[in-house]
N, CA and C atoms as an extended XYZ file, in Angstrom:
417
Properties=species:S:1:pos:R:3:atomname:S:1:resname:S:1:resid:I:1 pbc="F F F"
N        87.314       87.460       93.279 N   MET     1
C        87.498       87.410       94.713 CA  MET     1
C        87.702       88.791       95.315 C   MET     1
N        87.851       89.816       94.482 N   SER     2
C        88.164       91.143       94.999 CA  SER     2
C        87.061       91.724       95.879 C   SER     2
N        85.823       91.277       95.717 N   ALA     3
C        84.723       91.823       96.508 CA  ALA     3
C        84.480       91.036       97.800 C   ALA     3
N        85.255       89.996       98.027 N   LEU     4
C        85.053       89.160       99.208 CA  LEU     4
C        85.774       89.731      100.423 C   LEU     4
N        85.222       89.440      101.594 N   ASP     5
C        85.917       89.810      102.822 CA  ASP     5
C        87.064       88.811      103.036 C   ASP     5
N        87.965       89.068      103.981 N   PRO     6
C        89.125       88.180      104.164 CA  PRO     6
C        88.762       86.710      104.381 C   PRO     6
N        87.702       86.442      105.146 N   GLN     7
C        87.313       85.049      105.376 CA  GLN     7
C        86.813       84.412      104.082 C   GLN     7
N        86.010       85.157      103.313 N   GLY     8
C        85.513       84.647      102.040 CA  GLY     8
C        86.641       84.368      101.064 C   GLY     8
N        87.629       85.247      101.004 N   ARG     9
C        88.796       85.038      100.133 CA  ARG     9
C        89.537       83.770      100.533 C   ARG     9
N        89.743       83.608      101.835 N   ARG    10
C        90.442       82.417      102.324 CA  ARG    10
C        89.666       81.156      101.969 C   ARG    10
N        88.338       81.212      102.115 N   ASP    11
C        87.513       80.049      101.791 CA  ASP    11
C        87.603       79.683      100.311 C   ASP    11
N        87.541       80.693       99.439 N   VAL    12
C        87.618       80.426       97.991 CA  VAL    12
C        88.990       79.876       97.623 C   VAL    12
N        90.051       80.457       98.168 N   LEU    13
C        91.398       79.950       97.889 CA  LEU    13
C        91.551       78.510       98.359 C   LEU    13
N        91.006       78.209       99.524 N   HIS    14
C        91.057       76.827      100.038 CA  HIS    14
C        90.277       75.882       99.127 C   HIS    14
N        89.112       76.319       98.668 N   LEU    15
C        88.303       75.494       97.765 CA  LEU    15
C        89.053       75.212       96.466 C   LEU    15
N        89.667       76.235       95.892 N   ILE    16
C        90.439       76.045       94.660 CA  ILE    16
C        91.607       75.098       94.913 C   ILE    16
N        92.290       75.285       96.015 N   GLN    17
C        93.426       74.424       96.363 CA  GLN    17
C        92.988       72.966       96.458 C   GLN    17
N        91.825       72.728       97.022 N   THR    18
C        91.306       71.372       97.162 CA  THR    18
C        90.893       70.798       95.813 C   THR    18
N        90.161       71.582       95.032 N   LEU    19
C        89.644       71.099       93.752 CA  LEU    19
C        90.719       70.912       92.683 C   LEU    19
N        91.813       71.645       92.759 N   LYS    20
C        92.827       71.557       91.705 CA  LYS    20
C        93.487       70.179       91.638 C   LYS    20
N        93.348       69.385       92.688 N   ASN    21
C        93.872       68.023       92.668 CA  ASN    21
C        92.977       67.085       91.867 C   ASN    21
N        91.743       67.519       91.608 N   GLU    22
C        90.779       66.674       90.908 CA  GLU    22
C        90.454       67.160       89.497 C   GLU    22
N        90.762       68.427       89.199 N   MET    23
C        90.387       68.971       87.899 CA  MET    23
C        91.272       70.159       87.553 C   MET    23
N        91.201       70.572       86.307 N   THR    24
C        91.916       71.765       85.867 CA  THR    24
C        91.045       72.984       86.145 C   THR    24
N        91.632       73.999       86.716 N   ILE    25
C        90.917       75.227       87.032 CA  ILE    25
C        91.625       76.380       86.332 C   ILE    25
N        90.872       77.166       85.595 N   LEU    26
C        91.407       78.377       84.984 CA  LEU    26
C        91.103       79.527       85.934 C   LEU    26
N        92.139       80.152       86.422 N   PHE    27
C        92.029       81.207       87.426 CA  PHE    27
C        92.639       82.464       86.835 C   PHE    27
N        91.823       83.452       86.566 N   SER    28
C        92.289       84.700       85.971 CA  SER    28
C        92.261       85.786       87.036 C   SER    28
N        93.425       86.424       87.253 N   THR    29
C        93.500       87.439       88.294 CA  THR    29
C        94.638       88.414       88.015 C   THR    29
N        94.506       89.594       88.536 N   HIS    30
C        95.619       90.536       88.523 CA  HIS    30
C        96.258       90.607       89.905 C   HIS    30
N        95.721       89.851       90.843 N   ILE    31
C        96.282       89.797       92.192 CA  ILE    31
C        97.278       88.640       92.207 C   ILE    31
N        98.525       88.959       91.920 N   LEU    32
C        99.537       87.933       91.696 CA  LEU    32
C        99.865       87.138       92.947 C   LEU    32
N        99.678       87.732       94.107 N   HIS    33
C        99.912       86.994       95.351 CA  HIS    33
C        98.969       85.783       95.442 C   HIS    33
N        97.709       85.972       95.049 N   ASP    34
C        96.760       84.855       95.056 CA  ASP    34
C        97.203       83.774       94.075 C   ASP    34
N        97.589       84.187       92.876 N   ALA    35
C        98.032       83.223       91.862 CA  ALA    35
C        99.254       82.454       92.351 C   ALA    35
N       100.154       83.138       93.005 N   GLU    36
C       101.374       82.501       93.499 CA  GLU    36
C       101.063       81.431       94.541 C   GLU    36
N       100.005       81.647       95.309 N   GLN    37
C        99.634       80.697       96.358 CA  GLN    37
C        99.009       79.418       95.815 C   GLN    37
N        98.248       79.515       94.714 N   ILE    38
C        97.452       78.360       94.315 CA  ILE    38
C        97.740       77.811       92.922 C   ILE    38
N        98.443       78.545       92.076 N   CYS    39
C        98.620       78.103       90.694 CA  CYS    39
C        99.901       77.290       90.517 C   CYS    39
N        99.806       76.270       89.683 N   ASP    40
C       100.971       75.464       89.323 CA  ASP    40
C       101.585       75.973       88.020 C   ASP    40
N       100.729       76.394       87.090 N   ASP    41
C       101.159       76.900       85.795 CA  ASP    41
C       100.638       78.317       85.623 C   ASP    41
N       101.405       79.118       84.894 N   ILE    42
C       101.080       80.534       84.724 CA  ILE    42
C       101.100       80.886       83.238 C   ILE    42
N       100.125       81.676       82.826 N   ILE    43
C       100.139       82.286       81.502 CA  ILE    43
C       100.090       83.792       81.722 C   ILE    43
N       101.036       84.498       81.127 N   ILE    44
C       101.069       85.957       81.230 CA  ILE    44
C       100.767       86.518       79.852 C   ILE    44
N        99.771       87.398       79.800 N   LEU    45
C        99.385       88.044       78.548 CA  LEU    45
C        99.793       89.506       78.576 C   LEU    45
N       100.195       89.996       77.426 N   LYS    46
C       100.448       91.425       77.263 CA  LYS    46
C        99.920       91.812       75.890 C   LYS    46
N        98.987       92.762       75.884 N   GLU    47
C        98.369       93.240       74.652 CA  GLU    47
C        97.806       92.080       73.822 C   GLU    47
N        97.171       91.136       74.514 N   GLY    48
C        96.509       90.019       73.851 CA  GLY    48
C        97.429       88.913       73.378 C   GLY    48
N        98.702       89.013       73.666 N   ARG    49
C        99.664       87.986       73.239 CA  ARG    49
C       100.273       87.302       74.464 C   ARG    49
N       100.518       86.006       74.321 N   ILE    50
C       101.132       85.251       75.412 CA  ILE    50
C       102.615       85.616       75.505 C   ILE    50
N       103.001       86.104       76.668 N   LYS    51
C       104.406       86.428       76.929 CA  LYS    51
C       105.101       85.321       77.710 C   LYS    51
N       104.320       84.544       78.466 N   TRP    52
C       104.878       83.413       79.231 CA  TRP    52
C       103.803       82.364       79.372 C   TRP    52
N       104.193       81.111       79.249 N   ASN    53
C       103.289       79.989       79.454 CA  ASN    53
C       104.126       78.837       79.986 C   ASN    53
N       103.930       78.498       81.248 N   GLY    54
C       104.695       77.398       81.817 CA  GLY    54
C       104.530       77.304       83.316 C   GLY    54
N       105.273       76.376       83.907 N   PRO    55
C       105.192       76.168       85.354 CA  PRO    55
C       105.662       77.393       86.146 C   PRO    55
N       104.982       77.634       87.243 N   LEU    56
C       105.331       78.752       88.113 CA  LEU    56
C       106.794       78.683       88.532 C   LEU    56
N       107.266       77.495       88.878 N   GLY    57
C       108.653       77.332       89.323 CA  GLY    57
C       109.666       77.751       88.274 C   GLY    57
N       109.375       77.486       87.007 N   GLU    58
C       110.292       77.902       85.940 CA  GLU    58
C       110.262       79.411       85.741 C   GLU    58
N       109.093       79.997       85.885 N   LEU    59
C       108.972       81.437       85.746 CA  LEU    59
C       109.773       82.142       86.828 C   LEU    59
N       109.724       81.604       88.017 N   GLN    60
C       110.435       82.206       89.141 CA  GLN    60
C       111.856       81.680       89.272 C   GLN    60
N       112.291       80.872       88.322 N   HIS    61
C       113.632       80.298       88.393 CA  HIS    61
C       114.657       81.386       88.141 C   HIS    61
N       114.967       82.083       89.185 N   ASP    62
C       115.942       83.154       89.146 CA  ASP    62
C       116.953       82.824       90.227 C   ASP    62
N       118.144       82.504       89.820 N   GLU    63
C       119.158       82.071       90.776 CA  GLU    63
C       119.533       83.166       91.771 C   GLU    63
N       119.322       84.417       91.374 N   SER    64
C       119.738       85.486       92.271 CA  SER    64
C       118.829       85.561       93.491 C   SER    64
N       119.419       85.974       94.572 N   VAL    65
C       118.730       86.121       95.843 CA  VAL    65
C       119.017       87.536       96.331 C   VAL    65
N       118.016       88.153       96.924 N   VAL    66
C       118.217       89.485       97.490 CA  VAL    66
C       118.364       89.332       98.998 C   VAL    66
N       119.450       89.856       99.500 N   LEU    67
C       119.735       89.830      100.922 CA  LEU    67
C       119.384       91.199      101.489 C   LEU    67
N       118.521       91.218      102.490 N   LYS    68
C       118.236       92.471      103.201 CA  LYS    68
C       118.977       92.389      104.521 C   LYS    68
N       119.854       93.346      104.743 N   LEU    69
C       120.732       93.311      105.899 CA  LEU    69
C       120.686       94.659      106.616 C   LEU    69
N       120.422       94.615      107.915 N   THR    70
C       120.404       95.823      108.736 CA  THR    70
C       121.398       95.633      109.870 C   THR    70
N       122.171       96.665      110.123 N   ILE    71
C       123.160       96.602      111.204 CA  ILE    71
C       122.930       97.727      112.201 C   ILE    71
N       123.546       97.595      113.345 N   ASP    72
C       123.528       98.654      114.344 CA  ASP    72
C       124.733       99.546      114.049 C   ASP    72
N       124.528      100.523      113.180 N   GLY    73
C       125.613      101.400      112.766 CA  GLY    73
C       125.354      101.919      111.366 C   GLY    73
N       126.370      102.529      110.796 N   HIS    74
C       126.255      103.105      109.458 CA  HIS    74
C       126.793      102.121      108.424 C   HIS    74
N       125.931      101.687      107.531 N   MET    75
C       126.290      100.698      106.531 CA  MET    75
C       127.410      101.184      105.608 C   MET    75
N       127.466      102.482      105.350 N   LYS    76
C       128.489      103.024      104.436 CA  LYS    76
C       129.907      102.666      104.883 C   LYS    76
N       130.097      102.501      106.178 N   GLU    77
C       131.422      102.162      106.705 CA  GLU    77
C       131.860      100.745      106.329 C   GLU    77
N       130.919       99.906      105.919 N   TYR    78
C       131.225       98.487      105.700 CA  TYR    78
C       130.931       98.017      104.274 C   TYR    78
N       130.810       98.934      103.347 N   LEU    79
C       130.463       98.567      101.973 CA  LEU    79
C       131.511       97.676      101.315 C   LEU    79
N       132.740       97.709      101.806 N   SER    80
C       133.785       96.858      101.223 CA  SER    80
C       133.460       95.371      101.399 C   SER    80
N       132.620       95.034      102.352 N   ILE    81
C       132.221       93.637      102.553 CA  ILE    81
C       131.429       93.136      101.351 C   ILE    81
N       130.750       94.031      100.655 N   PHE    82
C       129.945       93.657       99.487 CA  PHE    82
C       130.764       93.691       98.197 C   PHE    82
N       132.067       93.694       98.279 N   LYS    83
C       132.979       93.970       97.174 CA  LYS    83
C       132.578       93.425       95.799 C   LYS    83
N       132.139       92.200       95.701 N   ASP    84
C       131.825       91.601       94.397 CA  ASP    84
C       130.329       91.551       94.113 C   ASP    84
N       129.547       92.301       94.844 N   HIS    85
C       128.092       92.237       94.702 CA  HIS    85
C       127.502       93.624       94.454 C   HIS    85
N       126.419       93.627       93.716 N   GLN    86
C       125.671       94.873       93.587 CA  GLN    86
C       124.883       95.066       94.877 C   GLN    86
N       124.693       96.301       95.255 N   TYR    87
C       123.942       96.588       96.469 CA  TYR    87
C       123.194       97.895       96.302 C   TYR    87
N       122.240       98.078       97.188 N   GLU    88
C       121.435       99.299       97.193 CA  GLU    88
C       121.238       99.689       98.650 C   GLU    88
N       121.642      100.893       99.006 N   LEU    89
C       121.425      101.362      100.368 CA  LEU    89
C       119.972      101.793      100.516 C   LEU    89
N       119.314      101.282      101.546 N   VAL    90
C       117.921      101.622      101.809 CA  VAL    90
C       117.848      102.821      102.743 C   VAL    90
N       118.646      102.781      103.769 N   ASP    91
C       118.794      103.895      104.704 CA  ASP    91
C       120.185      103.793      105.309 C   ASP    91
N       120.461      104.546      106.354 N   LYS    92
C       121.834      104.574      106.885 CA  LYS    92
C       122.327      103.226      107.407 C   LYS    92
N       121.404      102.350      107.806 N   SER    93
C       121.842      101.086      108.407 CA  SER    93
C       121.387       99.836      107.640 C   SER    93
N       120.683      100.008      106.534 N   THR    94
C       120.123       98.871      105.798 CA  THR    94
C       120.544       98.886      104.335 C   THR    94
N       120.829       97.687      103.822 N   ALA    95
C       121.171       97.546      102.405 CA  ALA    95
C       120.510       96.298      101.840 C   ALA    95
N       120.165       96.359      100.546 N   PHE    96
C       119.799       95.187       99.775 CA  PHE    96
C       121.058       94.783       99.029 C   PHE    96
N       121.433       93.517       99.118 N   VAL    97
C       122.623       93.009       98.440 CA  VAL    97
C       122.167       91.885       97.516 C   VAL    97
N       122.593       91.946       96.260 N   TYR    98
C       122.182       90.960       95.265 CA  TYR    98
C       123.260       89.892       95.169 C   TYR    98
N       122.909       88.689       95.612 N   VAL    99
C       123.856       87.578       95.646 CA  VAL    99
C       123.358       86.460       94.742 C   VAL    99
N       124.242       85.521       94.428 N   ASN   100
C       123.897       84.435       93.510 CA  ASN   100
C       123.304       83.215       94.196 C   ASN   100
N       123.424       83.142       95.507 N   SER   101
C       122.913       81.972       96.218 CA  SER   101
C       122.743       82.299       97.697 C   SER   101
N       122.022       81.436       98.380 N   LYS   102
C       121.870       81.584       99.826 CA  LYS   102
C       123.227       81.471      100.517 C   LYS   102
N       124.081       80.626       99.961 N   ARG   103
C       125.411       80.432      100.546 CA  ARG   103
C       126.201       81.741      100.543 C   ARG   103
N       126.143       82.491       99.429 N   GLU   104
C       126.829       83.784       99.382 CA  GLU   104
C       126.259       84.741      100.416 C   GLU   104
N       124.933       84.713      100.604 N   GLY   105
C       124.308       85.540      101.634 CA  GLY   105
C       124.813       85.177      103.008 C   GLY   105
N       124.952       83.877      103.267 N   GLY   106
C       125.483       83.409      104.543 CA  GLY   106
C       126.923       83.825      104.756 C   GLY   106
N       127.686       83.834      103.675 N   SER   107
C       129.083       84.250      103.752 CA  SER   107
C       129.196       85.734      104.126 C   SER   107
N       128.324       86.545      103.559 N   ILE   108
C       128.323       87.970      103.903 CA  ILE   108
C       127.951       88.152      105.372 C   ILE   108
N       126.930       87.421      105.825 N   LEU   109
C       126.542       87.489      107.238 CA  LEU   109
C       127.708       87.066      108.125 C   LEU   109
N       128.380       85.993      107.758 N   ALA   110
C       129.515       85.506      108.552 CA  ALA   110
C       130.614       86.565      108.651 C   ALA   110
N       130.823       87.306      107.572 N   THR   111
C       131.837       88.364      107.591 CA  THR   111
C       131.454       89.456      108.588 C   THR   111
N       130.192       89.850      108.601 N   PHE   112
C       129.745       90.858      109.560 CA  PHE   112
C       129.939       90.353      110.992 C   PHE   112
N       129.594       89.102      111.228 N   ILE   113
C       129.738       88.536      112.569 CA  ILE   113
C       131.216       88.464      112.958 C   ILE   113
N       132.050       88.008      112.023 N   TYR   114
C       133.493       87.922      112.284 CA  TYR   114
C       134.077       89.287      112.640 C   TYR   114
N       133.583       90.326      111.964 N   GLU   115
C       134.060       91.690      112.221 CA  GLU   115
C       133.412       92.309      113.466 C   GLU   115
N       132.576       91.523      114.147 N   LYS   116
C       131.890       91.954      115.374 CA  LYS   116
C       130.965       93.152      115.140 C   LYS   116
N       130.299       93.132      113.983 N   ILE   117
C       129.321       94.165      113.645 CA  ILE   117
C       127.952       93.574      113.996 C   ILE   117
N       127.188       94.269      114.827 N   LEU   118
C       125.901       93.770      115.273 CA  LEU   118
C       124.885       93.817      114.129 C   LEU   118
N       124.410       92.654      113.705 N   VAL   119
C       123.391       92.541      112.664 CA  VAL   119
C       122.037       92.471      113.361 C   VAL   119
N       121.158       93.429      113.051 N   THR   120
C       119.848       93.459      113.700 CA  THR   120
C       118.746       92.856      112.842 C   THR   120
N       119.019       92.679      111.537 N   HIS   121
C       118.040       92.051      110.659 CA  HIS   121
C       118.777       91.413      109.490 C   HIS   121
N       118.429       90.157      109.213 N   TYR   122
C       119.012       89.418      108.093 CA  TYR   122
C       117.876       88.649      107.430 C   TYR   122
N       117.685       88.887      106.144 N   GLU   123
C       116.574       88.231      105.445 CA  GLU   123
C       116.983       87.943      104.008 C   GLU   123
N       116.769       86.710      103.581 N   LEU   124
C       116.985       86.328      102.190 CA  LEU   124
C       115.639       86.289      101.497 C   LEU   124
N       115.537       86.972      100.371 N   LYS   125
C       114.273       87.041       99.655 CA  LYS   125
C       114.450       86.442       98.267 C   LYS   125
N       113.504       85.613       97.876 N   ARG   126
C       113.463       85.053       96.527 CA  ARG   126
C       112.553       85.908       95.681 C   ARG   126
N       112.702       85.761       94.388 N   GLU   127
C       111.872       86.498       93.450 CA  GLU   127
C       110.399       86.097       93.610 C   GLU   127
N       109.512       87.085       93.681 N   THR   128
C       108.084       86.820       93.771 CA  THR   128
C       107.495       86.711       92.368 C   THR   128
N       106.254       86.272       92.279 N   LEU   129
C       105.566       86.231       90.995 CA  LEU   129
C       105.449       87.633       90.419 C   LEU   129
N       105.234       88.612       91.269 N   GLU   130
C       105.154       89.995       90.789 CA  GLU   130
C       106.479       90.432       90.155 C   GLU   130
N       107.609       90.091       90.792 N   ASP   131
C       108.917       90.415       90.228 CA  ASP   131
C       109.083       89.757       88.856 C   ASP   131
N       108.745       88.460       88.785 N   ALA   132
C       108.863       87.720       87.529 CA  ALA   132
C       107.945       88.285       86.466 C   ALA   132
N       106.741       88.631       86.837 N   TYR   133
C       105.768       89.221       85.902 CA  TYR   133
C       106.332       90.502       85.296 C   TYR   133
N       106.857       91.368       86.131 N   LEU   134
C       107.399       92.634       85.637 CA  LEU   134
C       108.557       92.414       84.669 C   LEU   134
N       109.377       91.427       84.931 N   LYS   135
C       110.474       91.111       84.002 CA  LYS   135
C       109.927       90.636       82.658 C   LYS   135
N       108.918       89.759       82.711 N   VAL   136
C       108.357       89.191       81.476 CA  VAL   136
C       107.678       90.261       80.628 C   VAL   136
N       106.864       91.108       81.229 N   VAL   137
C       106.137       92.097       80.439 CA  VAL   137
C       107.041       93.225       79.945 C   VAL   137
N       108.196       93.404       80.575 N   ASP   138
C       109.129       94.428       80.106 CA  ASP   138
C       110.017       93.945       78.968 C   ASP   138
N       109.977       92.652       78.657 N   GLN   139
C       110.810       92.103       77.578 CA  GLN   139
C       110.287       92.519       76.236 C   GLN   139
């Protein structure tokens, strides 16, 4: 599909999505975003050996959630709010916070709101197929 224009790619993905209900389709790609959209099961190979074989949901079964949080101000002043979590400062006002659940992410947001700190961006991100792939091949 790499040589197709955007409309052609969309058409092929739609065709595969439709046909997969009627038959098994082997789809080989290095474009993991495409695989994530249409595949139910994933096989990951490294140096000719199977490193993962199973349902996409199990591969991505990572309880951790990454919270991207941006505030109107300097994040360094409020790092104590992340007390029990690992975090990474992206810039002066943005941090990635690694939480165990969406609920923990909501609790952190609630703390910022309670402290009257203006939150300009709040996003919970789940592990992508690319993230999972990198973990598997690095094992």
